[in-house]
C-alpha positions, 0 to 999 in steps of 0.5 A: 936792636930798637936804635937801627929800627928806630933809623930806618922808619926815618930814613923810610920817612924821609924817602915818604916825604920827598916822594911827595913833595915830587908828586906836589911838584908835578900835580902843581905843573899840571894844574897850571897846564905846564908841564908836559909829558915828552919831557924827561920825567923823572931826575937823575938826582933821583936815580941817584938819592934812592940809590943813596938810601939803597947803600947806606941802608945796607951798609947800617944792615951789614954792621949791625948784625 
């Protein structure tokens, strides 16, 4: 059971880290004056990674229980 909790915590930490990096990138572009608000802000890769993360999390919970 402890392994499952550690896996979930590690996966959430990775997701938060990636979100933080995207935020820093956006702030840097705003500071340099290169950010254009009319551009599409969410990348398809981000949606794919989020979906993959929750799919794998669900599979781990299903297998472990």
